[in-house]
BAKEZA-76439 format. One record per atom (N, C-alpha, C): atom name; x, y, z. Coordinates in nm, 3 decimals. Each point is the difference from the previous one (the first is absolute). Example, Ala and Ser with C-alpha at 12.3 -4.5 7.8 and 13.67 -1.06 7.14 Angstrom:
2
(tortor "N"; (1.319; -0.569; 0.780)),
(tortor "CA"; (-0.089; 0.119; 0.000)),
(tortor "C"; (0.090; 0.120; 0.000)),
(tortor "N"; (-0.035; 0.105; -0.072)),
(tortor "CA"; (0.082; 0.119; 0.006)),
(tortor "C"; (-0.077; 0.109; 0.073)),
// end
This chain:
161
(tortor "N"; (4.236; -3.890; -0.185)),
(tortor "CA"; (-0.114; 0.013; 0.088)),
(tortor "C"; (-0.002; 0.137; 0.066)),
(tortor "N"; (0.115; 0.045; 0.051)),
(tortor "CA"; (0.008; 0.131; 0.062)),
(tortor "C"; (-0.024; 0.109; -0.103)),
(tortor "N"; (0.050; -0.018; -0.122)),
(tortor "CA"; (-0.020; 0.102; -0.103)),
(tortor "C"; (-0.147; 0.013; -0.038)),
(tortor "N"; (-0.074; -0.113; 0.006)),
(tortor "CA"; (-0.145; 0.006; -0.028)),
(tortor "C"; (-0.073; 0.080; 0.107)),
(tortor "N"; (0.041; -0.019; 0.128)),
(tortor "CA"; (-0.062; 0.074; 0.109)),
(tortor "C"; (0.031; 0.149; -0.012)),
(tortor "N"; (0.125; 0.033; -0.032)),
(tortor "CA"; (0.038; 0.140; -0.016)),
(tortor "C"; (-0.074; 0.064; -0.116)),
(tortor "N"; (-0.013; -0.072; -0.110)),
(tortor "CA"; (-0.070; 0.059; -0.114)),
(tortor "C"; (-0.149; 0.015; 0.030)),
(tortor "N"; (-0.058; -0.094; 0.078)),
(tortor "CA"; (-0.141; 0.013; 0.039)),
(tortor "C"; (-0.020; 0.119; 0.092)),
(tortor "N"; (0.090; 0.017; 0.097)),
(tortor "CA"; (-0.007; 0.114; 0.091)),
(tortor "C"; (0.021; 0.129; -0.078)),
(tortor "N"; (0.097; 0.000; -0.090)),
(tortor "CA"; (0.026; 0.118; -0.083)),
(tortor "C"; (-0.122; 0.037; -0.084)),
(tortor "N"; (-0.067; -0.101; -0.055)),
(tortor "CA"; (-0.120; 0.024; -0.079)),
(tortor "C"; (-0.108; 0.064; 0.086)),
(tortor "N"; (-0.020; -0.053; 0.122)),
(tortor "CA"; (-0.103; 0.056; 0.088)),
(tortor "C"; (0.032; 0.143; 0.040)),
(tortor "N"; (0.127; 0.030; 0.026)),
(tortor "CA"; (0.039; 0.137; 0.035)),
(tortor "C"; (-0.023; 0.094; -0.117)),
(tortor "N"; (0.039; -0.041; -0.119)),
(tortor "CA"; (-0.021; 0.083; -0.119)),
(tortor "C"; (-0.149; 0.020; -0.025)),
(tortor "N"; (-0.081; -0.106; 0.015)),
(tortor "CA"; (-0.144; 0.012; -0.021)),
(tortor "C"; (-0.061; 0.095; 0.102)),
(tortor "N"; (0.041; -0.009; 0.127)),
(tortor "CA"; (-0.050; 0.089; 0.103)),
(tortor "C"; (0.036; 0.144; -0.030)),
(tortor "N"; (0.125; 0.025; -0.035)),
(tortor "CA"; (0.043; 0.136; -0.030)),
(tortor "C"; (-0.073; 0.056; -0.121)),
(tortor "N"; (-0.023; -0.082; -0.099)),
(tortor "CA"; (-0.069; 0.047; -0.121)),
(tortor "C"; (-0.144; 0.039; 0.031)),
(tortor "N"; (-0.068; -0.081; 0.082)),
(tortor "CA"; (-0.140; 0.032; 0.029)),
(tortor "C"; (-0.012; 0.115; 0.098)),
(tortor "N"; (0.089; 0.008; 0.098)),
(tortor "CA"; (-0.012; 0.108; 0.099)),
(tortor "C"; (0.044; 0.133; -0.056)),
(tortor "N"; (0.100; 0.003; -0.087)),
(tortor "CA"; (0.045; 0.128; -0.055)),
(tortor "C"; (-0.098; 0.053; -0.102)),
(tortor "N"; (-0.076; -0.087; -0.065)),
(tortor "CA"; (-0.097; 0.045; -0.099)),
(tortor "C"; (-0.121; 0.066; 0.064)),
(tortor "N"; (-0.038; -0.047; 0.118)),
(tortor "CA"; (-0.118; 0.057; 0.062)),
(tortor "C"; (0.029; 0.137; 0.063)),
(tortor "N"; (0.114; 0.014; 0.063)),
(tortor "CA"; (0.039; 0.128; 0.058)),
(tortor "C"; (-0.102; 0.051; 0.099)),
(tortor "N"; (0.025; 0.113; 0.057)),
(tortor "CA"; (-0.094; 0.062; 0.093)),
(tortor "C"; (-0.111; 0.068; -0.079)),
(tortor "N"; (-0.122; -0.025; 0.038)),
(tortor "CA"; (-0.113; 0.061; -0.069)),
(tortor "C"; (-0.018; 0.143; 0.050)),
(tortor "N"; (-0.028; 0.088; -0.093)),
(tortor "CA"; (-0.022; 0.140; 0.036)),
(tortor "C"; (-0.138; 0.016; 0.065)),
(tortor "N"; (-0.012; 0.095; 0.088)),
(tortor "CA"; (-0.126; 0.030; 0.066)),
(tortor "C"; (-0.100; 0.055; -0.101)),
(tortor "N"; (-0.128; -0.032; 0.022)),
(tortor "CA"; (-0.104; 0.058; -0.083)),
(tortor "C"; (-0.013; 0.147; 0.038)),
(tortor "N"; (-0.032; 0.082; -0.098)),
(tortor "CA"; (-0.009; 0.145; 0.021)),
(tortor "C"; (-0.145; 0.041; 0.024)),
(tortor "N"; (-0.020; 0.087; 0.100)),
(tortor "CA"; (-0.133; 0.054; 0.026)),
(tortor "C"; (-0.035; 0.100; -0.110)),
(tortor "N"; (-0.122; -0.011; -0.051)),
(tortor "CA"; (-0.049; 0.089; -0.103)),
(tortor "C"; (-0.127; 0.068; 0.051)),
(tortor "N"; (-0.030; 0.121; -0.047)),
(tortor "CA"; (-0.114; 0.074; 0.055)),
(tortor "C"; (-0.136; -0.033; -0.061)),
(tortor "N"; (-0.004; -0.071; -0.113)),
(tortor "CA"; (-0.127; -0.023; -0.069)),
(tortor "C"; (-0.011; -0.145; -0.045)),
(tortor "N"; (-0.115; -0.061; 0.029)),
(tortor "CA"; (-0.030; -0.135; -0.048)),
(tortor "C"; (-0.086; 0.011; -0.125)),
(tortor "N"; (0.039; -0.071; -0.103)),
(tortor "CA"; (-0.079; -0.004; -0.123)),
(tortor "C"; (-0.080; -0.130; 0.004)),
(tortor "N"; (-0.133; 0.014; -0.001)),
(tortor "CA"; (-0.090; -0.113; 0.018)),
(tortor "C"; (-0.094; -0.014; -0.119)),
(tortor "N"; (-0.060; -0.118; -0.012)),
(tortor "CA"; (-0.102; -0.022; -0.101)),
(tortor "C"; (-0.123; -0.056; 0.071)),
(tortor "N"; (-0.115; 0.036; -0.050)),
(tortor "CA"; (-0.128; -0.032; 0.060)),
(tortor "C"; (-0.089; -0.064; -0.106)),
(tortor "N"; (-0.075; -0.103; 0.039)),
(tortor "CA"; (-0.093; -0.067; -0.090)),
(tortor "C"; (-0.135; -0.012; 0.068)),
(tortor "N"; (-0.103; 0.045; -0.070)),
(tortor "CA"; (-0.138; -0.022; 0.042)),
(tortor "C"; (-0.045; -0.124; -0.076)),
(tortor "N"; (-0.016; -0.112; 0.069)),
(tortor "CA"; (-0.033; -0.127; -0.066)),
(tortor "C"; (-0.140; 0.001; -0.060)),
(tortor "N"; (-0.090; 0.081; 0.055)),
(tortor "CA"; (-0.137; 0.005; -0.051)),
(tortor "C"; (-0.009; 0.070; -0.134)),
(tortor "N"; (0.079; 0.104; -0.020)),
(tortor "CA"; (-0.006; 0.077; -0.124)),
(tortor "C"; (0.121; -0.022; -0.091)),
(tortor "N"; (0.100; -0.070; 0.050)),
(tortor "CA"; (0.127; -0.023; -0.071)),
(tortor "C"; (0.076; 0.130; -0.025)),
(tortor "N"; (-0.029; 0.101; 0.080)),
(tortor "CA"; (0.069; 0.129; -0.011)),
(tortor "C"; (0.130; -0.005; 0.081)),
(tortor "N"; (0.107; 0.046; -0.060)),
(tortor "CA"; (0.127; 0.008; 0.070)),
(tortor "C"; (0.050; 0.143; 0.000)),
(tortor "N"; (0.086; 0.029; 0.096)),
(tortor "CA"; (0.061; 0.132; 0.007)),
(tortor "C"; (0.136; -0.015; 0.066)),
(tortor "N"; (0.094; 0.078; -0.047)),
(tortor "CA"; (0.131; 0.010; 0.064)),
(tortor "C"; (0.003; 0.132; 0.074)),
(tortor "N"; (0.044; -0.004; 0.125)),
(tortor "CA"; (0.001; 0.123; 0.080)),
(tortor "C"; (0.119; -0.003; 0.094)),
(tortor "N"; (0.027; 0.114; 0.061)),
(tortor "CA"; (0.111; 0.013; 0.092)),
(tortor "C"; (-0.052; 0.029; 0.139)),
(tortor "N"; (0.067; -0.059; 0.099)),
(tortor "CA"; (-0.034; 0.020; 0.140)),
(tortor "C"; (0.123; 0.051; 0.073)),
(tortor "N"; (0.004; 0.127; 0.035)),
(tortor "CA"; (0.115; 0.051; 0.077)),
(tortor "C"; (0.009; -0.070; 0.136)),
(tortor "N"; (0.120; -0.035; 0.039)),
(tortor "CA"; (0.022; -0.067; 0.128)),
(tortor "C"; (-0.049; 0.089; 0.114)),
(tortor "N"; (-0.077; -0.059; 0.091)),
(tortor "CA"; (-0.049; 0.071; 0.116)),
(tortor "C"; (-0.131; 0.072; -0.020)),
(tortor "N"; (-0.051; 0.006; -0.122)),
(tortor "CA"; (-0.128; 0.067; -0.027)),
(tortor "C"; (-0.107; -0.103; -0.032)),
(tortor "N"; (-0.123; 0.032; 0.039)),
(tortor "CA"; (-0.114; -0.085; -0.033)),
(tortor "C"; (-0.068; 0.056; -0.123)),
(tortor "N"; (-0.022; -0.087; -0.097)),
(tortor "CA"; (-0.074; 0.041; -0.119)),
(tortor "C"; (-0.124; -0.089; -0.011)),
(tortor "N"; (-0.100; 0.052; -0.069)),
(tortor "CA"; (-0.120; -0.079; -0.023)),
(tortor "C"; (-0.006; -0.030; -0.149)),
(tortor "N"; (-0.017; -0.128; -0.030)),
(tortor "CA"; (-0.017; -0.041; -0.139)),
(tortor "C"; (-0.123; -0.089; -0.003)),
(tortor "N"; (-0.107; 0.052; -0.060)),
(tortor "CA"; (-0.128; -0.070; 0.008)),
(tortor "C"; (-0.041; -0.003; 0.146)),
(tortor "N"; (-0.052; -0.111; 0.047)),
(tortor "CA"; (-0.040; -0.008; 0.141)),
(tortor "C"; (0.115; -0.038; 0.094)),
(tortor "N"; (0.119; -0.022; -0.056)),
(tortor "CA"; (0.114; -0.042; 0.081)),
(tortor "C"; (0.083; 0.118; 0.047)),
(tortor "N"; (0.045; -0.007; 0.123)),
(tortor "CA"; (0.097; 0.096; 0.053)),
(tortor "C"; (0.134; -0.072; 0.004)),
(tortor "N"; (0.102; 0.063; -0.055)),
(tortor "CA"; (0.130; -0.064; -0.015)),
(tortor "C"; (0.107; 0.088; 0.062)),
(tortor "N"; (0.082; -0.060; 0.084)),
(tortor "CA"; (0.112; 0.072; 0.061)),
(tortor "C"; (0.126; -0.085; -0.020)),
(tortor "N"; (0.099; 0.058; -0.068)),
(tortor "CA"; (0.131; -0.064; -0.013)),
(tortor "C"; (0.084; 0.046; 0.119)),
(tortor "N"; (0.038; -0.092; 0.086)),
(tortor "CA"; (0.080; 0.034; 0.118)),
(tortor "C"; (0.149; 0.001; -0.032)),
(tortor "N"; (0.042; -0.080; -0.098)),
(tortor "CA"; (0.141; -0.005; -0.039)),
(tortor "C"; (0.007; -0.048; -0.144)),
(tortor "N"; (0.099; 0.050; -0.072)),
(tortor "CA"; (0.021; -0.042; -0.138)),
(tortor "C"; (0.151; -0.015; -0.019)),
(tortor "N"; (0.042; -0.121; -0.032)),
(tortor "CA"; (0.144; -0.027; -0.013)),
(tortor "C"; (0.029; -0.064; -0.134)),
(tortor "N"; (0.114; 0.043; -0.055)),
(tortor "CA"; (0.040; -0.045; -0.133)),
(tortor "C"; (0.145; -0.044; 0.004)),
(tortor "N"; (0.029; -0.109; -0.070)),
(tortor "CA"; (0.137; -0.048; -0.009)),
(tortor "C"; (0.083; 0.097; -0.082)),
(tortor "N"; (0.129; 0.016; 0.032)),
(tortor "CA"; (0.084; 0.088; -0.079)),
(tortor "C"; (0.016; -0.054; -0.143)),
(tortor "N"; (0.039; 0.086; -0.094)),
(tortor "CA"; (0.007; -0.041; -0.140)),
(tortor "C"; (0.095; -0.116; -0.027)),
(tortor "N"; (0.100; -0.021; 0.085)),
(tortor "CA"; (0.094; -0.109; -0.025)),
(tortor "C"; (-0.053; -0.135; 0.044)),
(tortor "N"; (-0.110; -0.002; 0.074)),
(tortor "CA"; (-0.061; -0.124; 0.049)),
(tortor "C"; (-0.113; -0.043; -0.094)),
(tortor "N"; (-0.051; -0.120; 0.025)),
(tortor "CA"; (-0.116; -0.048; -0.074)),
(tortor "C"; (-0.118; 0.091; 0.030)),
(tortor "N"; (-0.078; 0.040; -0.100)),
(tortor "CA"; (-0.110; 0.094; 0.021)),
(tortor "C"; (-0.102; -0.053; 0.101)),
(tortor "N"; (-0.033; 0.082; 0.098)),
(tortor "CA"; (-0.102; -0.034; 0.098)),
(tortor "C"; (-0.050; 0.127; 0.068)),
(tortor "N"; (-0.129; 0.006; 0.018)),
(tortor "CA"; (-0.063; 0.108; 0.077)),
(tortor "C"; (-0.094; -0.066; 0.099)),
(tortor "N"; (0.002; 0.050; 0.123)),
(tortor "CA"; (-0.087; -0.052; 0.105)),
(tortor "C"; (-0.067; 0.118; 0.070)),
(tortor "N"; (-0.129; -0.014; 0.024)),
(tortor "CA"; (-0.078; 0.107; 0.063)),
(tortor "C"; (-0.079; -0.059; 0.116)),
(tortor "N"; (0.008; 0.069; 0.115)),
(tortor "CA"; (-0.086; -0.038; 0.112)),
(tortor "C"; (-0.128; 0.080; -0.014)),
(tortor "N"; (-0.109; -0.071; -0.031)),
(tortor "CA"; (-0.130; 0.065; -0.025)),
(tortor "C"; (-0.099; -0.032; 0.110)),
(tortor "N"; (-0.083; 0.099; 0.029)),
(tortor "CA"; (-0.117; -0.019; 0.084)),
(tortor "C"; (-0.119; 0.046; -0.083)),
(tortor "N"; (-0.096; -0.091; -0.017)),
(tortor "CA"; (-0.116; 0.028; -0.084)),
(tortor "C"; (-0.125; -0.035; 0.080)),
(tortor "N"; (-0.096; 0.092; -0.001)),
(tortor "CA"; (-0.125; -0.023; 0.069)),
(tortor "C"; (-0.113; 0.063; -0.080)),
(tortor "N"; (-0.122; -0.041; 0.034)),
(tortor "CA"; (-0.120; 0.062; -0.057)),
(tortor "C"; (-0.101; 0.018; 0.111)),
(tortor "N"; (-0.092; 0.090; -0.021)),
(tortor "CA"; (-0.104; 0.026; 0.098)),
(tortor "C"; (-0.121; -0.086; -0.036)),
(tortor "N"; (-0.046; -0.078; 0.097)),
(tortor "CA"; (-0.117; -0.086; -0.019)),
(tortor "C"; (-0.122; 0.089; -0.021)),
(tortor "N"; (-0.071; -0.021; -0.108)),
(tortor "CA"; (-0.115; 0.086; -0.033)),
(tortor "C"; (-0.115; -0.015; 0.099)),
(tortor "N"; (-0.014; -0.118; 0.059)),
(tortor "CA"; (-0.111; -0.024; 0.092)),
(tortor "C"; (0.028; 0.058; 0.139)),
(tortor "N"; (0.123; -0.016; 0.048)),
(tortor "CA"; (0.032; 0.040; 0.138)),
(tortor "C"; (0.081; 0.129; 0.008)),
(tortor "N"; (0.048; 0.052; -0.110)),
(tortor "CA"; (0.087; 0.116; -0.005)),
(tortor "C"; (0.129; -0.019; 0.080)),
(tortor "N"; (0.037; -0.124; 0.023)),
(tortor "CA"; (0.124; -0.032; 0.072)),
(tortor "C"; (0.109; -0.035; -0.101)),
(tortor "N"; (0.122; 0.049; 0.021)),
(tortor "CA"; (0.109; -0.037; -0.088)),
(tortor "C"; (0.042; -0.146; 0.026)),
(tortor "N"; (0.029; -0.072; -0.109)),
(tortor "CA"; (0.040; -0.140; 0.011)),
(tortor "C"; (0.128; -0.022; -0.080)),
(tortor "N"; (0.095; -0.069; 0.061)),
(tortor "CA"; (0.125; -0.030; -0.068)),
(tortor "C"; (-0.023; -0.092; -0.118)),
(tortor "N"; (0.065; 0.032; -0.110)),
(tortor "CA"; (0.000; -0.085; -0.117)),
(tortor "C"; (0.136; -0.066; -0.013)),
(tortor "N"; (0.106; 0.077; 0.029)),
(tortor "CA"; (0.137; -0.053; -0.010)),
(tortor "C"; (0.093; 0.085; 0.086)),
(tortor "N"; (0.096; -0.067; 0.061)),
(tortor "CA"; (0.107; 0.069; 0.071)),
(tortor "C"; (0.123; -0.089; -0.007)),
(tortor "N"; (0.102; 0.045; -0.072)),
(tortor "CA"; (0.122; -0.079; -0.013)),
(tortor "C"; (0.086; 0.045; -0.117)),
(tortor "N"; (0.106; -0.076; -0.023)),
(tortor "CA"; (0.092; 0.030; -0.111)),
(tortor "C"; (-0.051; -0.063; -0.128)),
(tortor "N"; (0.010; 0.076; -0.108)),
(tortor "CA"; (-0.025; -0.051; -0.136)),
(tortor "C"; (0.128; 0.019; -0.080)),
(tortor "N"; (0.028; -0.096; -0.087)),
(tortor "CA"; (0.122; 0.001; -0.080)),
(tortor "C"; (-0.035; 0.007; -0.148)),
(tortor "N"; (0.065; 0.090; -0.072)),
(tortor "CA"; (-0.029; 0.018; -0.143)),
(tortor "C"; (0.034; -0.125; -0.080)),
(tortor "N"; (0.107; -0.068; 0.036)),
(tortor "CA"; (0.043; -0.116; -0.079)),
(tortor "C"; (-0.085; -0.124; 0.028)),
(tortor "N"; (-0.072; -0.003; 0.112)),
(tortor "CA"; (-0.080; -0.117; 0.037)),
(tortor "C"; (-0.134; 0.044; 0.059)),
(tortor "N"; (-0.092; 0.049; -0.084)),
(tortor "CA"; (-0.127; 0.050; 0.054)),
(tortor "C"; (-0.082; -0.107; 0.071)),
(tortor "N"; (0.016; -0.126; -0.037)),
(tortor "CA"; (-0.078; -0.107; 0.063)),
(tortor "C"; (0.056; -0.041; 0.135)),
(tortor "N"; (0.119; 0.048; 0.036)),
(tortor "CA"; (0.061; -0.036; 0.127)),
(tortor "C"; (-0.079; 0.054; 0.118)),
(tortor "N"; (-0.052; 0.120; -0.012)),
(tortor "CA"; (-0.077; 0.063; 0.107)),
(tortor "C"; (-0.114; 0.081; -0.063)),
(tortor "N"; (-0.101; -0.069; -0.052)),
(tortor "CA"; (-0.106; 0.072; -0.071)),
(tortor "C"; (-0.105; 0.059; 0.093)),
(tortor "N"; (-0.068; 0.101; -0.052)),
(tortor "CA"; (-0.114; 0.057; 0.070)),
(tortor "C"; (-0.120; -0.088; -0.032)),
(tortor "N"; (-0.076; -0.039; 0.102)),
(tortor "CA"; (-0.114; -0.089; -0.019)),
(tortor "C"; (-0.129; 0.080; 0.013)),
(tortor "N"; (-0.054; 0.041; -0.113)),
(tortor "CA"; (-0.124; 0.077; -0.003)),
(tortor "C"; (-0.086; -0.054; -0.115)),
(tortor "N"; (-0.131; -0.013; 0.019)),
(tortor "CA"; (-0.083; -0.059; -0.106)),
(tortor "C"; (-0.014; 0.086; -0.125)),
(tortor "N"; (0.019; 0.131; 0.010)),
(tortor "CA"; (-0.022; 0.088; -0.115)),
(tortor "C"; (0.128; 0.066; -0.050)),
(tortor "N"; (0.091; 0.036; 0.091)),
(tortor "CA"; (0.117; 0.081; -0.039)),
(tortor "C"; (0.131; -0.073; 0.021)),
(tortor "N"; (0.094; 0.026; -0.086)),
(tortor "CA"; (0.138; -0.043; 0.016)),
(tortor "C"; (0.089; 0.123; -0.004)),
(tortor "N"; (0.101; 0.001; 0.083)),
(tortor "CA"; (0.103; 0.103; -0.003)),
(tortor "C"; (0.133; -0.071; 0.004)),
(tortor "N"; (0.094; 0.042; -0.084)),
(tortor "CA"; (0.133; -0.059; 0.005)),
(tortor "C"; (0.105; 0.104; -0.030)),
(tortor "N"; (0.123; -0.033; 0.036)),
(tortor "CA"; (0.114; 0.092; -0.012)),
(tortor "C"; (0.063; -0.013; -0.138)),
(tortor "N"; (0.029; 0.115; -0.060)),
(tortor "CA"; (0.076; 0.003; -0.125)),
(tortor "C"; (0.145; 0.039; 0.024)),
(tortor "N"; (0.020; 0.105; 0.085)),
(tortor "CA"; (0.135; 0.051; 0.018)),
(tortor "C"; (0.001; 0.100; 0.116)),
(tortor "N"; (0.118; 0.038; 0.040)),
(tortor "CA"; (0.020; 0.112; 0.091)),
(tortor "C"; (0.070; 0.108; -0.080)),
(tortor "N"; (-0.035; 0.124; 0.025)),
(tortor "CA"; (0.046; 0.109; -0.085)),
(tortor "C"; (0.042; 0.119; 0.084)),
(tortor "N"; (0.084; 0.083; -0.061)),
(tortor "CA"; (0.042; 0.124; 0.067)),
(tortor "C"; (-0.113; 0.102; 0.000)),
(tortor "N"; (-0.097; -0.016; -0.089)),
(tortor "CA"; (-0.117; 0.086; 0.000)),
(tortor "C"; (0.017; 0.135; -0.066)),
(tortor "N"; (0.112; 0.024; -0.064)),
(tortor "CA"; (0.023; 0.131; -0.064)),
(tortor "C"; (-0.076; 0.009; -0.131)),
(tortor "N"; (-0.080; 0.103; -0.010)),
(tortor "CA"; (-0.073; 0.026; -0.123)),
(tortor "C"; (-0.113; -0.098; -0.025)),
(tortor "N"; (-0.031; -0.083; 0.096)),
(tortor "CA"; (-0.107; -0.097; -0.018)),
(tortor "C"; (-0.130; 0.060; 0.050)),
(tortor "N"; (-0.106; -0.028; -0.074)),
(tortor "CA"; (-0.131; 0.049; 0.044)),
(tortor "C"; (-0.088; -0.118; 0.033)),
(tortor "N"; (-0.069; 0.009; 0.110)),
(tortor "CA"; (-0.085; -0.107; 0.048)),
(tortor "C"; (-0.136; 0.007; -0.069)),
(tortor "N"; (-0.061; -0.117; -0.021)),
(tortor "CA"; (-0.131; -0.003; -0.062)),
(tortor "C"; (-0.112; -0.003; 0.104)),
(tortor "N"; (0.037; 0.007; 0.127)),
(tortor "CA"; (-0.102; 0.000; 0.104)),
(tortor "C"; (0.019; 0.121; 0.088)),
(tortor "N"; (-0.108; 0.037; 0.067)),
(tortor "CA"; (0.009; 0.113; 0.091)),
(tortor "C"; (0.050; -0.048; 0.135)),
(tortor "N"; (0.076; 0.081; 0.068)),
(tortor "CA"; (0.047; -0.035; 0.133)),
(tortor "C"; (-0.115; 0.007; 0.098)),
(tortor "N"; (-0.007; -0.098; 0.085)),
(tortor "CA"; (-0.102; -0.002; 0.105)),
(tortor "C"; (0.061; 0.055; 0.127)),
(tortor "N"; (-0.081; 0.061; 0.084)),
(tortor "CA"; (0.054; 0.050; 0.127)),
(tortor "C"; (0.053; -0.116; 0.084)),
(tortor "N"; (0.104; 0.027; 0.073)),
(tortor "CA"; (0.060; -0.100; 0.087)),
(tortor "C"; (-0.095; -0.031; 0.114)),
(tortor "N"; (-0.019; -0.127; 0.035)),
(tortor "CA"; (-0.093; -0.035; 0.108)),
(tortor "C"; (0.036; 0.067; 0.132)),
(tortor "N"; (0.128; 0.025; 0.026)),
(tortor "CA"; (0.039; 0.062; 0.125)),
(tortor "C"; (-0.045; 0.146; 0.009)),
(tortor "N"; (-0.022; 0.064; -0.114)),
(tortor "CA"; (-0.034; 0.141; -0.003)),
(tortor "C"; (-0.150; 0.027; -0.014)),
(tortor "N"; (-0.081; -0.105; -0.006)),
(tortor "CA"; (-0.142; 0.020; -0.018)),
(tortor "C"; (-0.066; 0.027; 0.135)),
(tortor "N"; (-0.109; 0.075; -0.005)),
(tortor "CA"; (-0.074; 0.022; 0.124)),
(tortor "C"; (-0.088; -0.122; 0.029)),
(tortor "N"; (-0.068; 0.000; 0.112)),
(tortor "CA"; (-0.076; -0.117; 0.043)),
(tortor "C"; (-0.110; -0.038; -0.097)),
(tortor "N"; (-0.063; 0.099; -0.067)),
(tortor "CA"; (-0.107; -0.030; -0.095)),
(tortor "C"; (0.052; -0.072; -0.123)),
(tortor "N"; (0.122; 0.030; -0.039)),
(tortor "CA"; (0.056; -0.061; -0.120)),
(tortor "C"; (0.078; -0.125; 0.031)),
(tortor "N"; (0.014; -0.037; 0.127)),
(tortor "CA"; (0.085; -0.111; 0.039)),
(tortor "C"; (-0.046; -0.134; -0.058)),
(tortor "N"; (-0.127; -0.012; -0.035)),
(tortor "CA"; (-0.049; -0.127; -0.052)),
(tortor "C"; (0.070; -0.040; -0.129)),
(tortor "N"; (0.054; 0.094; -0.076)),
(tortor "CA"; (0.072; -0.032; -0.123)),
(tortor "C"; (0.148; -0.021; 0.026)),
(tortor "N"; (0.043; 0.014; 0.124)),
(tortor "CA"; (0.141; -0.014; 0.035)),
(tortor "C"; (0.043; -0.145; 0.001)),
(tortor "N"; (0.127; -0.020; 0.027)),
(tortor "CA"; (0.055; -0.134; 0.003)),
(tortor "C"; (-0.053; -0.075; 0.121)),
(tortor "N"; (-0.018; -0.130; -0.016)),
(tortor "CA"; (-0.035; -0.081; 0.116)),
(tortor "C"; (0.117; 0.006; 0.099)),
(tortor "N"; (-0.022; -0.050; 0.119)),
(tortor "CA"; (0.107; 0.000; 0.099)),
(tortor "C"; (0.120; -0.073; -0.058)),
(tortor "N"; (0.121; 0.044; 0.041)),
(tortor "CA"; (0.122; -0.057; -0.055)),
(tortor "C"; (-0.004; -0.151; 0.002)),
(tortor "N"; (0.041; -0.056; -0.115)),
(tortor "CA"; (0.000; -0.145; -0.017)),
(tortor "C"; (0.107; -0.033; -0.101)),
(tortor "N"; (0.081; -0.097; 0.030)),
(tortor "CA"; (0.100; -0.049; -0.095)),
(tortor "C"; (-0.005; -0.149; 0.000)),
(tortor "N"; (0.001; -0.059; -0.121)),
(tortor "CA"; (-0.002; -0.145; -0.011)),
(tortor "C"; (0.138; -0.055; -0.003)),
// end
């Protein structure tokens, strides 16, 4: 009876050590300077892959996109890229900027935090070092640097979901 208890306890200790030693400490995700994104116009079925440098606002179609952070798992971990995106468009009727999306998007799970727009989809492909990469879109002026006349195309007031 005692030997059964000892063997059961021994089994639990071995099982615990096996599972805890296998997981180990997870490495921190690395900050990267460029987010690689994909864009879909649902009306025309046109897609484009483009890059968004972290901290810069770019315009792609009627959308203004700013990647605030881009993080990538180290090569020894399971592949994952996460980007904190802020996306807005200017309302054609009121000339007021309106938020379309503000939050984290994950390359491995695009449906986890999708952008909800009737015409356009944007999703994360990867985070990149940005060396030798050329963007397919023109950089838009940063909303903070625009004068009052151009402010209507700037970002809406800070908002995070």
